[in-house]
N, C-alpha and C positions, 0 to 999 in steps of 0.2 A: 247499437249497444245498450246494456243496461245505467243506468245509472248509479254510483254506489255512496250508500254514504257515509261516507267517507269518517276516520276518528277524530281529522281534523277539522270536519265539517258541523260535527256533532259537538263538541268543543266548543267550538263559535259560537252554536247555539246556546250549551250552557252561560255561557260569559255575556251575552247578549250583543256579538258582535255582527247579527245578520242584520241588513237593510231593512229598515219597515217605513219609506220613505222611496218612491221613484223617483229617477234622475234620467237625463234625457242630452248629456251635454260628454259623455265619454265611453267608449268603448272600453276595459280593462284589454291588457294585451292575452291573461291568461281567457277571457270571454274568447274572443281572437280566434285563439287557435283550436277552443271546443268546438266553433261551429264548421273550421277547413276541418277536422276529424268527423263532424255528420256528412259534412256535404262528400270527402272523398269516401264515407262506407256506407254513401246510399249512391251515391252517381257513380263509382266505380274511379279504379288511375286513367291517366290520358295517355294512351298508348298513338297519339296523334291520329293521322288521316285512318278513315274507315274502322275507328273503333266508333261505338255510342257516346259513351263517353266523352273520348274525344270532340265529337260532336256538335254535346251540351258546353262542354268547357270552350270551344268557337264562338259559339251565339252568344254568352254570354259576354263574353272577351270585346266584340264584333257590338254588341246593342253598348255597350259603355262608350265604347271610343266613337263609336258616332253622334250619341248621342254628348257627351263631355267636346266633342268637335276638336278630337287629339288623332293622331294616326299610331298609340298605342302606350298603354300604362305605363310599362316601367322598359327599358333597355335591356335587350337582349336577353329575353325570357328562353327556355329551356320547350316551353311549351304555353296551352294557352292556360293551364289548372293553373301552373308558376305564374305567368303575366296577370293573373285574375286575381289572386290570392296574396300575393308577394304587397299588388297593391293595396288590396284590402289590411292589411298586415299593417303596412307603413304611413297609409293617409291618414290626415288629421281634420278632415272635414269630415264629420259624424255623419252629413246625410248622404253623404258619396258612400261611406261605410254600411249604411242601412239600403243602399241601391243595389249594390253586393249581394248583402240576403237576402233582400228581395227579388233578385230575378235569382238567386241559387233555386231559393224554395218553391217559385214559382215551376221553374223547370223540374223539380222533382215531384210537386204536386199535380202538374201536367203531365209531362214526355214520360217521366220515366216511371211514372204511375201507370201511364195507357200502356208503353211499350215493356215493359217491366222486365220481358224475360229475354230480350237483348243486352239486361244488364248484367250478365255472367258474373263480375263480381264483387255484387252486390250483396252489402254485408250487414246491410238495414232498411227496415222495411221503410216506404213513405210516410204513413201516419205515425212509426216510432222519430223518423227523423224527427217529424213535425213538432211532434209530441216534447221532444229531448229538448230544441231547438225553444221552444215556449218556457221551459222549464228551467234551463241557464238563463234566459233572460232575466226569470225573475230570480235565480239565486242570485244574481251579481247586480240586480236591483235596477235594473234597468225597463222603463215603462214602455217597453212595446211586445205585441204578441202576435202571430202570424196567423191569420184566421181570414177564410175565404177568399184566397189568393192573395192575399195584402198581408203589408204589417199595418198594425193599425195601433194608434197612442193612448197607452192605459193609464187611469190618473190613479184608478184601487181596484184592487184586487176584485174584492167582493161587487160593486159595481160592474165591473169585467165581467164576471162569472154568471151575473143572475141578470143583468138586461142585456148587454152589448153580444155575448157570447151567442146564447139564444136566440136572441134577432135576429143576427148576421147568419143563423141555422135554420130556421122559419121561414124567413125571406129567401133564401139561397134555394132549399130544396123544392122552391114553387116559381114554374116560368109565368107565370099570373104575377109575382110579386118581383119580376128583375127588375123593372125599373126602378122600381121603390128599393130597393138593394142598391142598383148604381147607386144611386142617389145617396144615400146611408154611407156606403162606402166613401165617395168623394166626401161628403161630408167628414169625414175621421180623417183621407187624406190632408184638405183642406188647416186641419186644425194641426195635423203634426208640422205643418209647416209651418204654422204660426197664422194662416190666412184666415184670421176670425170670423169676417164677418160673411166672406165666400163661404164657411161653415155652417154658420145660420141658415140663409140663403138655401144650401142643402137638407137643409132639416128640414127646413118649411116642404122645400120641395118633396122629399121622400116620404113628409107625412100627408100630404093631398095626393103624393102618386098611390101608396097605401088604400086611402079609399077610394079614390075613383075604380083601381083594379077589381077590388070587394065589388064595389058597384057593379062595373061590367058581367063579374065574374056570375053574379044575382040577377043579371036582368033589369036591374033597378032603373029609372030616369035618370040623368046627369048630363051638366052640361062640359065642355072640355076646355073649360075655362072658368067654372066654379069653384069656387075660395074655400077655404077649410071650413069659413063657419058656414056656409052653403050646404057643404059636401058633409058634415057633424051631424048639424040637422035631417038631411036626410040619413042618413047612420040611424039615427034615435028615432025619426018617425016610421023607419022600415023595420025596428026592434032588434037590430042587431046590439045597441047598447043599451044596459041598462038608464033608467030615467033620471036615476039618482046621482050617473056619471056626468052630467050634461055640463053643469057648472065646471067639472075637473079640466075636461078637453076642452071649453073657451078657453080659459086661463091658460093651456099650452099656444091654443092661437092666438091672444094675445101677444104672450109672450113671444111668438115666431115673429110676428110679420109688424109687433112695433120695437120689440129687442133689435131688430140687425138696422145699423145706424144705417143714413144714406148723404151719400154726396151732392147736397142742394146748393141749385143758384139762386144769389142773396142780389138782387137790384138795392144800389147805393149811388151816391152821389155822382161817384166816378167811376160809374158803369157793373158790371156787374163781378162777383166774387166766388168762389167754391168757399164752402166748409165743409171738413172734414171730423168726420166725428169716429173715434175709435169704439171698436169693440175690445173692451178687458177682455182674457184670457179665463178668468174666472168663468163669466158670461158665457162666452162660447163652451166652457165645462159644463157648463150645468145643463144648459140647452141639449148639449149632447144628447148627455145619459139621460134626460127627461124624454128626451124622442125617443132612445132604445127603450125606455119602459111603455110611452105612449104603444109606439109599435108594434114591441110583443103583445101588448093588451091587445090592440085593434087582431092581431094575427091570430091567437087565441080568441077572441070574441067572433070571428067568422068562423074558423074549427067547430066552437060550440055550436054556431049555428046550422051547420054541414050536421050534426050529428042530432038537433032536435028536429030534423024533417023527415 
């Protein structure tokens, strides 16, 4: 269904009452209701056993119950749809609410898209549903978007639109880059759950994986254990990256390798101890977006390299 620019929306914009900074700790009730409208119009009514929409809702319900270690999400639901989305409306744990959104839109993006002819009551196409969800996130000032089959956290819409989204698109459409794409998505998942050290680790992995994939594609010599520094040098010597970019890429390598804090053992007078250094959120955010920009640059260099041949 189309998104209407209502009078009340226009007046809020005129008064400057639209959110200009994303938040991650609250899903307003009206946003939750909007999500349910999208899901219901795209998957359809739950008619129970034998109906494809009913099967999708059962799959979501069963997955959540199993993963949460419970037998039911709510007492005496009339349907799987009611069990899932009543839970969604009333749940206070934001991450669990995001679980419902992600599972629902994964089902839309994969199953409903592939078997669309089975969903006779569908009032909204899959692409339109995902697009509307992302618009609703923005309207509510909630810093998430559904991209490449997953919810990713967004800090800046400009950076997301110009770096993260194009990177996911260009990596996602090439099977050769599947490993780098998975690791970059994993970095986003760690970031969303505030596992910032793991986020930086996967940023480095995705950066190295993309360069290895390009080497394999071009039949350039490389080792499976080659570091980012060695892979960068090889990319330069093979003409993938202009010479003047060497310093910039070396700086990224230094950030990714030395910026990842480690748990290290220290010997002391009474034996060993552990020292834990925490990664600040702003460093993880900076690294994630810098990695996106460099992955996009590398992939574009590879495209242009092909065109020059």
